[in-house]
VOGU-3710 file (C-alpha; in Angstrom, 3 decimals, decimal comma):
1> mtppdrtvga> -16,599/22,807/15,176  -16,892/20,337/17,852  -20,182/19,830/19,617  -20,595/20,388/22,967  -19,982/17,449/25,884  -23,422/15,898/26,364  -24,246/12,969/28,499  -24,494/9,581/26,530  -25,894/6,861/29,341  -23,501/7,935/31,978
11> rttaeinpie> -21,011/8,962/30,323  -19,757/12,129/28,200  -19,080/12,303/24,423  -15,549/13,123/25,536  -15,191/9,996/27,584  -15,976/8,011/24,864  -15,333/6,919/21,131  -15,053/9,900/19,043  -16,277/7,836/16,190  -19,170/7,150/18,308
21> aehygsktla> -19,652/10,308/20,027  -19,985/12,395/16,615  -22,024/9,540/15,054  -19,900/9,476/12,129  -21,425/6,303/10,531  -21,844/6,050/6,830  -21,817/10,161/6,483  -19,623/11,247/3,267  -19,267/14,842/3,464  -17,815/14,849/7,194
31> vepggvdvvp> -14,481/14,870/8,635  -13,604/11,363/10,322  -13,045/11,947/13,706  -10,296/10,611/16,329  -7,243/8,510/15,029  -6,751/5,017/15,367  -9,828/4,275/17,457  -11,453/1,138/17,568  -15,282/1,564/15,334  -18,009/0,629/17,288
41> lgerhgaprq> -20,504/-1,853/16,031  -23,198/0,611/16,475  -21,039/2,896/13,332  -20,298/-0,256/10,998  -21,773/0,063/7,685  -21,049/-1,082/4,382  -20,785/-4,380/2,391  -17,938/-6,348/1,526  -17,834/-5,774/-2,665  -17,225/-1,956/-2,005
51> mfwtwispnl> -13,571/-3,135/-1,278  -13,567/-4,562/-5,042  -13,635/-0,576/-6,410  -11,438/0,647/-3,335  -8,641/-1,856/-4,726  -9,244/-1,209/-8,455  -9,625/2,662/-9,002  -6,225/3,475/-6,714  -4,479/1,201/-9,050  -5,188/2,551/-11,968
61> efatigvgil> -2,837/4,804/-12,533  0,875/5,391/-14,130  2,763/4,129/-11,307  1,521/0,589/-12,076  2,356/0,805/-15,582  5,553/1,945/-14,909  6,032/-1,137/-12,755  5,336/-3,418/-16,283  7,211/-1,024/-18,192  10,497/-1,900/-16,097
71> gvlffgltfw> 10,861/-5,571/-16,789  11,062/-5,158/-20,643  13,203/-1,859/-20,444  15,376/-2,394/-17,598  15,719/-5,936/-16,512  16,165/-7,727/-19,778  12,639/-9,690/-20,242  10,811/-10,200/-23,401  6,952/-9,383/-23,110  5,785/-12,951/-22,076
81> qsvaaiilgt> 8,920/-13,341/-19,275  7,343/-9,963/-17,959  3,730/-11,003/-18,061  4,666/-14,282/-16,421  6,723/-12,514/-13,852  3,737/-10,191/-13,428  1,136/-12,527/-12,824  3,381/-14,482/-9,942  4,246/-11,539/-8,197  1,024/-9,819/-8,142
91> glgsithaiv> -0,873/-13,078/-7,574  1,294/-13,633/-4,364  0,695/-10,150/-3,068  -2,899/-10,320/-3,508  -3,429/-13,472/-1,431  -1,216/-11,835/1,484  -3,642/-8,843/0,586  -6,798/-10,801/0,935  -5,573/-12,183/4,273  -5,098/-9,210/6,121
101> sswgpssgmc> -7,875/-7,554/4,820  -10,093/-9,947/6,134  -8,883/-9,015/9,636  -10,459/-5,590/9,681  -14,441/-6,525/10,247  -13,874/-8,736/13,159  -11,572/-6,075/15,174  -12,917/-2,709/14,248  -9,374/-1,837/13,885  -6,888/-0,506/11,491
111> qmvlsrtgfg> -3,832/-2,696/9,990  -1,026/-0,768/12,397  -3,237/-1,377/15,038  -3,573/-5,084/14,557  0,161/-5,180/13,871  0,525/-5,135/17,905  -0,455/-8,422/17,891  3,449/-9,577/16,688  5,018/-6,304/17,665  3,426/-5,185/21,146
121> flgnalpagi> 2,705/-1,521/21,869  6,134/-0,077/21,683  7,601/-2,603/19,181  4,960/-1,724/16,915  6,755/1,743/16,590  8,905/-0,081/13,872  6,665/-1,069/11,170  4,168/1,818/11,928  6,949/4,138/11,784  8,157/2,864/8,526
131> navvagigwf> 5,088/2,461/6,870  4,150/5,923/8,042  7,045/7,326/5,985  7,026/5,018/3,094  3,236/5,356/2,531  2,593/8,993/4,010  5,607/10,549/1,980  7,487/7,813/-0,408  4,576/6,709/-2,145  3,076/9,927/-1,690
141> avnsisgala> 5,754/11,539/-3,578  5,743/9,151/-6,012  2,506/9,001/-7,728  2,187/12,837/-6,896  4,995/13,174/-9,529  3,209/10,723/-12,031  -0,035/12,332/-11,762  1,730/15,814/-11,916  3,633/14,957/-14,952  0,439/13,400/-16,564
151> lhalvpalat> -1,534/17,276/-16,006  1,419/18,850/-17,348  1,541/16,690/-20,530  -2,212/17,328/-21,181  -1,482/21,014/-20,210  1,595/22,089/-21,239  0,805/25,693/-20,641  1,103/24,878/-16,571  4,430/24,458/-15,164  4,904/20,964/-13,783
161> gvclvlvvaa> 5,737/22,726/-10,099  1,980/24,059/-10,605  0,655/20,553/-11,714  2,255/19,109/-8,603  0,492/21,473/-6,478  -3,198/21,023/-7,864  -2,919/17,132/-7,716  -1,659/17,050/-4,262  -4,507/19,777/-2,939  -7,112/17,237/-4,551
171> mllvafmghn> -5,446/14,193/-2,783  -5,508/16,024/0,531  -9,113/16,872/0,333  -10,208/13,310/0,080  -7,842/12,212/2,730  -8,603/14,836/5,204  -12,366/14,098/5,321  -11,822/10,663/5,836  -12,754/6,954/5,219  -15,927/7,650/4,179
181> lvhvferyal> -15,367/10,299/1,211  -12,317/7,691/0,576  -14,288/4,906/-0,558  -17,127/7,106/-2,346  -14,113/8,679/-4,291  -12,645/5,388/-5,503  -16,290/3,994/-6,226  -17,417/6,915/-8,447  -13,899/7,214/-10,190  -13,845/3,742/-11,228
191> pvlatvfvlg> -16,122/3,953/-14,254  -14,309/6,484/-15,667  -10,675/5,042/-14,404  -11,621/1,665/-15,969  -13,142/2,380/-19,420  -10,036/4,955/-20,258  -7,463/2,786/-18,928  -8,868/-0,201/-20,767  -9,558/1,275/-23,919  -5,947/2,684/-23,670
201> alvifsksnp> -4,695/-0,709/-22,798  -6,199/-2,280/-25,872  -4,667/0,085/-28,363  -1,113/-0,267/-26,770  -1,533/-4,200/-27,247  -2,554/-3,965/-30,668  0,390/-1,692/-31,430  2,709/-3,709/-29,617  5,124/-6,424/-31,069  4,452/-9,297/-28,050
211> gqaalpggps> 7,620/-11,589/-29,889  9,984/-8,804/-29,922  13,326/-9,985/-28,528  14,925/-8,611/-25,070  16,404/-5,520/-25,456  20,176/-5,663/-24,837  22,075/-4,798/-21,632  19,865/-6,178/-18,837  20,616/-9,007/-16,458  20,055/-12,593/-17,561
221> tiagflvmtg> 16,932/-13,810/-17,936  16,494/-15,561/-14,577  18,020/-13,037/-12,632  15,742/-10,156/-14,525  12,743/-12,321/-13,928  13,192/-13,041/-9,894  13,601/-9,111/-9,903  10,586/-8,608/-11,585  8,299/-10,797/-9,985  10,119/-9,126/-6,613
231> atfgytcgwn> 9,221/-5,562/-8,071  5,657/-6,682/-9,052  5,242/-8,469/-5,508  6,486/-5,400/-4,005  4,426/-2,999/-5,473  1,313/-5,509/-4,624  2,089/-5,852/-0,992  2,722/-2,042/-0,659  -0,796/-1,648/-0,194  -1,064/-4,722/2,583
241> pyasdytryl> -0,249/-2,295/5,415  -3,196/-0,169/4,822  -5,588/-3,341/3,992  -7,859/-3,379/7,229  -7,875/0,368/7,335  -10,938/0,156/4,833  -12,565/-3,127/6,266  -12,635/-2,221/9,601  -16,162/-0,281/9,439  -17,486/-3,365/7,726
251> ppgtgrpagl> -19,989/-5,258/10,182  -18,317/-8,561/11,899  -18,678/-11,639/10,081  -17,841/-10,022/6,587  -13,933/-10,305/6,957  -13,544/-13,117/4,173  -15,428/-12,097/1,697  -14,028/-8,639/2,300  -10,692/-10,112/1,765  -11,440/-11,425/-1,589
261> yagagvflsc> -12,681/-8,473/-3,403  -9,772/-6,754/-1,925  -7,497/-8,901/-3,212  -9,254/-9,489/-6,316  -9,602/-5,974/-7,001  -5,749/-5,515/-6,736  -4,851/-8,577/-8,868  -7,450/-7,479/-11,632  -6,022/-3,941/-11,671  -2,219/-4,755/-11,711
271> vllesagaam> -2,171/-7,440/-14,155  -4,081/-5,482/-16,769  -2,087/-2,045/-16,319  1,641/-3,544/-15,626  1,115/-5,721/-18,927  0,048/-2,575/-20,629  3,188/-1,439/-19,753  5,345/-4,444/-20,620  3,855/-3,842/-24,244  4,283/-0,186/-24,293
281> vsavgstaal> 7,833/-0,793/-24,594  7,766/-2,280/-28,119  4,879/-0,307/-29,074  6,788/2,955/-29,054  10,451/1,773/-29,894  13,178/3,423/-28,918  11,275/6,591/-27,211  10,327/4,359/-24,323  10,715/5,735/-21,206  8,772/5,987/-17,842
291> dpgvytsvmp> 6,811/9,067/-18,692  3,378/9,256/-19,434  3,518/11,238/-22,032  5,404/8,521/-23,967  2,861/5,731/-23,009  -0,055/7,984/-24,648  1,906/8,981/-27,756  0,808/6,135/-29,597  -2,792/6,561/-28,653  -5,122/8,390/-30,557
301> svlgkltllc> -5,173/12,271/-29,838  -8,704/12,257/-27,715  -8,024/8,890/-26,014  -4,245/10,023/-25,295  -5,709/13,093/-23,706  -8,163/11,458/-21,641  -5,393/9,234/-20,435  -3,273/11,649/-19,231  -6,159/13,203/-17,496  -7,078/9,627/-15,862
311> ialgaiaana> -3,686/9,593/-14,889  -3,914/12,218/-12,870  -7,500/11,571/-11,430  -5,625/7,543/-10,825  -2,852/9,234/-8,733  -5,548/10,913/-6,553  -7,159/7,548/-6,232  -4,078/5,978/-4,959  -2,359/8,773/-2,956  -5,845/9,389/-0,732
321> lnvysgamsf> -5,278/6,280/0,442  -1,550/6,527/0,693  -1,772/9,722/2,718  -4,783/8,601/4,915  -3,203/5,000/6,004  0,511/7,196/6,370  -1,307/9,001/9,028  -2,821/6,060/10,726  0,169/4,444/10,824  1,711/7,663/12,368
331> laigfrlaar> -1,004/7,393/15,069  -0,577/3,762/15,876  3,101/4,369/17,071  1,400/5,667/20,070  1,766/9,059/20,019  -0,838/10,997/22,653  -3,082/13,374/20,153  -6,040/14,650/22,282  -7,126/16,517/19,092  -10,640/15,393/17,692
341> raravvavvf> -9,291/15,648/14,360  -5,803/13,892/15,084  -6,156/11,875/11,922  -7,037/14,842/9,160  -4,526/16,749/10,609  -1,671/14,421/10,521  -3,029/13,623/7,340  -2,206/17,318/6,134  1,172/17,503/7,467  2,489/14,243/5,960
351> gvagllvafa> 0,560/15,275/2,345  2,840/18,704/2,412  6,189/16,453/3,581  5,225/14,335/0,441  4,921/17,477/-1,499  8,229/18,652/-1,084  9,836/15,421/-1,706  8,098/14,884/-4,925  9,463/18,876/-5,727  12,935/17,124/-5,117
361> gldnaganye> 12,354/14,369/-7,283  10,390/15,831/-10,313  14,121/15,694/-12,390  14,670/12,451/-12,195  11,553/10,606/-11,963  12,300/7,006/-13,554  15,222/6,143/-11,733  14,016/7,285/-8,197  10,820/5,404/-9,110  12,697/1,868/-10,183
371> sfllvisywi> 15,082/2,403/-6,695  12,281/3,226/-4,682  9,742/0,051/-6,402  12,259/-2,442/-5,444  13,376/-1,304/-2,185  9,782/-1,184/-0,870  9,223/-4,910/-0,043  12,409/-5,167/1,964  10,613/-4,054/4,727  7,078/-5,603/4,516
381> gpwlgvilva> 8,544/-9,296/3,850  9,739/-9,225/7,438  6,921/-7,362/8,953  4,226/-10,144/7,110  6,108/-13,010/8,278  5,846/-11,891/11,902  2,095/-10,865/11,768  1,312/-14,115/9,692  2,603/-16,525/11,986  1,924/-14,084/15,223
391> rylrrgsdit> -1,338/-14,648/13,699  -1,615/-18,528/13,408  0,231/-18,952/16,697  -2,853/-17,008/18,419  -5,452/-18,266/16,277  -9,092/-19,427/18,369  -9,172/-16,775/20,815  -9,483/-12,912/21,270  -6,637/-10,281/22,909  -8,157/-7,496/20,803
401> glltergyrn> -8,291/-5,282/24,400  -4,737/-6,268/24,398  -4,041/-4,109/21,255  -4,907/-1,127/22,814  -3,058/-1,449/26,206  0,285/0,720/26,588  1,907/-2,033/28,527  1,497/-4,834/26,230  4,957/-6,143/24,989  5,959/-8,644/22,563
411> wagpiamavg> 9,470/-8,112/21,989  10,176/-11,499/19,533  8,355/-9,085/16,721  10,680/-6,550/16,476  13,718/-8,713/16,659  12,491/-10,969/14,347  11,844/-8,206/12,050  14,858/-6,228/12,269  17,104/-9,344/12,132  15,032/-10,786/9,052
421> mvlsiwlfsn> 15,548/-6,891/7,147  19,316/-6,793/8,850  20,509/-10,135/7,291  18,266/-10,270/4,117  19,422/-6,907/2,896  22,966/-7,334/3,690  23,242/-10,927/2,229  20,648/-10,770/-0,691  20,036/-7,109/-1,892  20,890/-6,479/-5,505
431> qqryvgpvpt> 20,572/-2,825/-6,179  22,684/-0,031/-8,189  24,159/1,016/-4,687  24,817/-1,962/-3,216  25,239/-5,583/-3,950  25,357/-8,435/-1,352  27,609/-11,206/-1,439  24,949/-13,733/-2,668  24,075/-11,916/-5,816  27,932/-10,978/-6,322
441> aypnagdltf> 28,863/-14,464/-6,183  25,728/-15,880/-8,125  24,391/-13,408/-10,534  21,645/-15,302/-11,765  20,325/-15,235/-8,044  18,234/-11,790/-8,892  17,450/-10,272/-5,655  15,499/-12,536/-3,300  15,433/-9,677/-0,426  12,053/-10,263/0,120
451> evgflvaagl> 11,825/-13,813/0,157  14,759/-14,415/2,515  13,258/-11,517/4,809  10,037/-13,354/4,900  11,177/-16,487/6,195  14,000/-14,975/8,416  11,479/-13,085/10,272  8,852/-15,859/10,296  11,062/-18,826/11,691  12,580/-16,430/14,021
461> yavlfrvlpp> 9,710/-15,310/15,750  8,269/-18,514/16,091  11,084/-19,488/18,047  11,079/-16,148/19,806  7,917/-16,170/20,581  8,433/-18,909/23,387  11,364/-18,045/24,362  10,212/-14,045/24,995  6,434/-14,698/25,450  4,150/-11,722/25,020
471> rsatatapat> 3,173/-9,657/28,172  0,468/-7,241/29,271  0,669/-4,996/32,426  -1,443/-7,247/33,898  -0,684/-10,541/32,828  1,140/-12,757/30,671  -0,604/-13,342/26,903  -0,167/-16,966/26,576  0,444/-18,224/22,995  -2,846/-20,598/22,931
481> tasptrg> -5,354/-17,816/24,019  -3,857/-14,997/22,302  -5,725/-14,037/18,590  -8,480/-11,809/17,193  -11,448/-13,978/16,161  -11,955/-14,065/12,593  -13,799/-11,865/10,738
//
């Protein structure tokens, strides 16, 4: 129950930040109040090292294994070629994840509010809206399906639909409670997940044949490598739009170590399980598929059952973040929701929507996952290009006040992102349903949509920033005095 208004100095709790009003602080079993409010200094807590387990646990799940399976099973690569693409793509995505994670402590703001730096208040509806749908519904559905399939394989007496409802209920409980419980859940899930998944990976590696030739029917080696690199990069970068959501409660001055821990957590967990996924294809032979039951079929019975249980647990760890950050992105669009529990309510709504999408995708999980994974990076590349260049152009000064101003405009961002997306997808997309002119003419080009989208948006923003300079309702925001200070 919301406590009655009380006086705090000359203000009432109705007039101040809800996080401060309820003294949320480090409470674990309390529902996080408010929405995308700035975290007051008095409510800051935690240490940078907690980002390590917060970003390892959500990647210890079957969706990560599935990324590695794609390279060998669908993209025509050998095991070692897949591993090389995994390391390259994951490494690049981990670097950007470390950078954007480091921005939270200095500002106390979530990632999609910080995104307003390059997009303005209204223009930020473009990336925030896309991320709300992709994270809160898309990724939520993908991970819910993998968790449900694992639980069904473990307990065949439970129908797949029942398993889906059970895992989604657990995911929504953690996300509904909010930031602090998310961190605690990831921390205590890590020892269990890491032990079981590492043991399982060792078994898979021992039964695999790393020297096996590439499977027939895939694209050329160069094209397959580029597509696999894009897939692993896209998977890792899928976390980038969430990054500072989980560092914004840290004390100022901790941004750099927090970013390093976050990047390291993503890199280590993804490389390990994606490599295990690549090895699985030769370990199981002709039965290879994007199915948790197939992955565990070569393991000893007890370890196989524990792995299935941890796949379901890992899906919960991942989706707690997905639906939490999806709700934050939705609120960052700028909707005026007066409810003190706005974030919690939106998280539940998005979770229910994701559940319905998951039900629709249960029967064709493998193909749906492949298509979703490859397309996910198409919007993130241009978005990253804009926010990184915007951060660089505004280095050295503080505009955090502008980011909460509804009159702040920066049309260079949405224009650059939209152009980057349209041109890169039109010319370079290489999907089953659409192949652009470049990969049609040069099949070995693979899929360069992400890279081209990033470069086009970054370059165009740098030009438009001077042609269409940012403006607030009260004053112009010049390029030389417009950046949040570094954490």
